[in-house]
N, C-alpha and C positions, 0 to 999 in steps of 0.2 A: 260394551264400550269400556275402555280403560279409565280409571279415575283420573289419570293424568290429563286426558282430554277435557274432562269436566273441570279440572282445576284451571286449565289455561283459559277456557271460555269465561269462567267466573272471575279469573284474574283480570281479564280485559274489562269486565264490568266494574270490578273493584277499583280500577284505575280511572274510570270515566263516568261512573254513575253519580253525578251530582244531583242535588235538588231535594233530598230527604226521602222518607219512607214511601210516600205515595208516588213520587216520581220514579222510584226504583221499580214499582210494579210495571210502569210503562217500559222501562229499560228491559226488564226480564221478559215481558211479552214480546217486545221487538226482537230480542235475541233468540228466544227459544220457541216461539210460535211462528214468527214471520221468517226470520233469517235461517235458523238451523232446522226448524220443523221437528224438534225433539218431542213436542207435545202439541196436541190440538187445542183449539180455542175452548171447547167445553171442558176438557180435562184441566186446562190451566185455571179456568174459573172455579172448577170444583176444588182444586187445591188452594186457591186464594180464599175461597169461602171457609174452608177448614182452618186455615191459618188465622183468619179474622176471628174465629171463635176461640182460639188459643191465646193464653197470655204470652207476652214476649214480643220480639221484633218481627212483625208480620213479613216484611220483605226478605229478611234473612231466613226465616222459617220456610217461606215459599221457595227460596233458592235451595235450601237443604232438601226439601221434598222433591224438587225437580232433579237434583243430583242423585237422590236415592232411586227415583224412577229409572234413571239411565244406567247407574252403576252400583246400586246397592248401598250398603253401609259405607264403603269406601268413597262412593260418589257423594254421599251426604257430607262426609268429612272434607272431601276435596272442594265442594261448593262453598262450605263455610270458610275454609282457609283462603281460597282464591278471592272471595268477595270481601273478606274482612282484613286480610293481611296489609294491603296498602294503607288503609286508614289507620290501622293499629300502629304501623311503623311511623307514620307521620305524626300521630299524637304522642308516641313515645319520644320522638325527636323533639317535638315541641316542649314536652315536659323536661327533657334534658337540657333545655336552653338553647338549642340550635335555632337560629333566627330564620327558619325556613318559612314559618307562618307568621305568627305574631301580628303586629299592626301593619306589616309591610304589604299585605295583599291589596292590590289596586281595587278601588270601589267599583270601577267599571267592569273589571273581570268578574267580580262577584255578581254584579247585576246581570251580565250576560249569561252566567251559569244558571241563575234563577229563571231567566227568560226561556232558555232552551227547555227547561222542565215543563213549561206551559205547552210547548209544541209536542213534546213526547207524550205527556199525559192526555192531551186532547186527541191525539191519534189513537191512543189506546182506548179511550172512551168511545170514540167514533166506531172503531172496528169491533169492539166488544158489543156495542149496542146492536149492530147489524146482525150479529150471530145470536146474542143471548137475550135481547129484548124484543124479539119478533112476536107479533100477535097482540091482541088487545090486552090480555091479562098481563103478560110480561112487560109490555110497554107501560101499562098503568102502574105496575109494581115499581118499575125503575123510576118513573116520574115522582111517585109518592115518596120513595126512599130518598130521592134527591131533595125534595122539599122539606121533609122531616129533618134530614141531616143538616140542611142549611139553617133551619129555624132553631134546632136543638143540637148544636155542635157538641162533640164529646164521644168517648168510647161507649157509654151506656146507650145512647141513641143509635149508634152504629150496630151494636149487638142486637138491639131491639128490632131494627128494621130487617136484619137478616133473619131473625126468628120469625117475624111476621111474614116475610116473603116466603120462607119455607112452609109455613102453615097454609098460606094461600095457594102455593103450588101444589101441596099435598091434597088440598080439598078440591081444587078446580083445574089443576094443570093437566096438560096432555103432553107426553114425551114422545116426540117423533122418532128418536133413536134411543131406545131404552138403555143401551150401554155404549160407553165411549170406547169402542174397540180399536180405534186407530193407534192408541199408545198405551196398550196394556203393559204394565210393568212385570217383568219376570225376575226382578232383583230385590223384592221386598225381603226383609229379614224374617226369621221364623217367629211364630207366636211366643216361643219361649224367650227369645231375645227381647221381644216387644214388652212382655210382662216384666222382665227383669229391668228394662229401662224405666218403665213407669214406677216400679217399686223403688228404684234408686232415686228417682225424682222426689218421691214422697219422703224417703228416709233422709236425704240431704236437707230437705226443707225443715224437718223436725230436729235433726241432730246437730246441724251447724250452730243454731242459737244456743243449744244446751252446751256444746263444747266451748263456745266463746265465753259463756257465763262461768262454766266450771273452771277453766284455766285462766280466766281474766286476761285473755290475750287480745291486744289491740288488733293484731293481724287477723285473727279468727273473727273478731267483731266486724272488721271491714269486709272480709270475704262472705260472712253470713249476710250482711246487709246487701251486698251485690247479688248474691244468689236469690235472696228473698225478693229483691226488686225484679230480677229476671223471671221469677216464677209466678209472681202474683199481679204484675202490672199489665193492664190492657192499654193499648194505644201506642205502643212502640216507643222509639227513642225520645220524642219530644215530651212524653209523659214521665219517663223514668229518670231523665236527667235532673229535673228539679227535686224529685223525691229523694235523690241521693245526697242532696245538700246537707240535710240534717245529720245523716250518718257520717259524712266525711268532714264537714266543717264543724258541726256540733261536737264531734269527738276529738277535735284538735288535730286531725291529720294534715290540714292545710288551712290557710286563711280564705276568707270569702273572696278576696280579690284574686287569689290564685285559682280558686274553683271557677270563678266567672271567666277568667282568661281562657281556661281550658274549654269551658262551655261555649265561648265565642269561637274558638279555633275549630271545634268539631263541626260547626255549621259550614265551614269553608272547605272541608275535605270530602273526597268522594267516598262512597261506601256507607255502611250502616252507622247511625248515630251511637249505637251501643259501643262503638270503638272508643268512646269517651272513657271506658274502663281502663284502656291502656294508659291514658294520661293519669288517671287516679292511682293506678298501681305503681307507675314509675315515680310519681311524686310522693306517695305515702309509704311505700314499702322499700326494703333494701334487700339485695341489690336492685337497682331500678329496672334493669332489663327483665330479670326474673319476675319482679313485681308486676310489670306491665303484662307479661305473658299470663301469669297466674290470674290476675284480675280479669283479663279479657276472657279467659276460658271459663271462669266461674260465672260471670254475668251471662254468657251465652249458653252455659251448660243446661239450664232448664229448657230452653227452646229446643236444643238438640235432642235431649232425652224425650221430650214430648213428641217430636216428629218421629223418632225411632219407635216409640211405644205405640203410636196411634196409626201410623201409615199402613201396617199390615192389615189391620181391621178395616180401615177406610177403603182399602183396595176392594174388599168384598162388599162392604155396605153400599158403596156408591153404584153397584150394579143391580141392586134390588129395585124393583119397579116403583114401589112407594117412595123409596129414598130418591130415586131419579126424579120423580114428580116434585118432591120437596126441593131438590137441588135446582130444578128449573126456576122455581120462585126465588131461591136464594141467589142464584146467579143473576137474575134480573135486578134484584136488590143491590147486588155488587156493582152493577153498572150505574145505578143511581148514586150509590155511595161514592164511587170514583168521580162522578160528575160534580157532586157537591164539593169534594176535595179539590177538584180542578179549580173551582172558584175560590174556595177558602180552605187552605191557606195559599195555594200556589199562585193563582192569578192576582189576587189583591196584594200579595207580597212582592210579586215580580213586575207587574205592569203599572207604571205611574205616569205614563204620557204617550204621545204619539210615536216617539222614537222606540220606546220599549215595545209597543204594539207592532211596529214595523219589523223589528228584529224577530219577534215571535212568529210573524207571518212568513218571513224568509226561512226561518228554521223549520216551520211546518212544511213549507214547500220543498225544502231539501229532503226531509224525511219521507214525504208521501209521493210527490211528483218525481223528484230526482232520485228517490230510492238510495240516498246517501246513508251509510250506516250511522247509527246514533253515536258511536264512539268517535266518529270524525266530525259530526255536527257539534258535539260538546266543545272541543277545543276551538272550533270556528266561532262559536257563540262567545267564548271567553275572550278571544282576540278582538271580535267585533265590539264587545262591550268595552274593552280597553281603548280601542280607537275612537269609538263613537259616543260612549256613555260616561267616560271618566270625567269627574268634575275638574274644572280649570284649576291650574296650580297658581 
């Protein structure tokens, strides 16, 4: 498959995937498991579990992994560009003062975009549970994972339940289909490239802070902070954004008010929350367009290098019988993790009354019964929110 096809499919998602990182998992599954059938349910869950274990933006890494499965290294790059470009351009425009976003976004539209995420993620949880949480053991793992993640929110609990699910699957699991043969990738990079990517990941993590200190360069200091955040932070965009505040505001690159304006704007754009880097780069660096591009590439670079470095080994490991048993438990835990995330933060953030719930049910019906593509349901929900949920003037 040519990388250009991968780019176009991810560009469609980049233009319509509202709702934050967990919602993006639902959009990715709807596009590449249900609609395009580029990857089967088990392989999708395997890749999602792998990305959950890695630092960085989980949904973006999952997209890169799917792109690599279909079109190799060029597919990974195309997936990143297609998914990220719309949000990065919007955040750059916002930083440059174009009043495309700002406070002019209608509250009803924002409410509708949040509500459609409830329908998309619920459909993903329902479908994945049928495939990945079958049997008493996997069902129990999924339920326990959901309970633990609801009681103990945060990335530490999420990583813990995935490890626990893997151990339970390894000890007691039975794999009906030892290998996911339906979508075996023939496009993985060589081990040499993989090792080079992992080595570059580590070198940049060590050398960027040293270079920033040696040259006393504000630009290098900002880039070092962005790379370190992308390399070491678990939990995705919602976690990394506040952690950048000290590096950006504390070092005088911008005021707290400007930082918070960008933080608010990035919640309202489609695509990954890591696109906040474009706003930071355009605001703090000169020239703004080059700064936006450089900051975005640096924040996403660790995620990309890790996917390139680990995927070739993952392709082989996930076909080992013991690994498959462990993955059956991990995948069941993934279902529970997504179920917990469906409630908090997605449901409790989006649903505040009967009208909100009614629109969520309509969106779910369109996606499941009507088989309407998610990229059409999203603008419908925004328009419905504007017409039905906007506060009176």
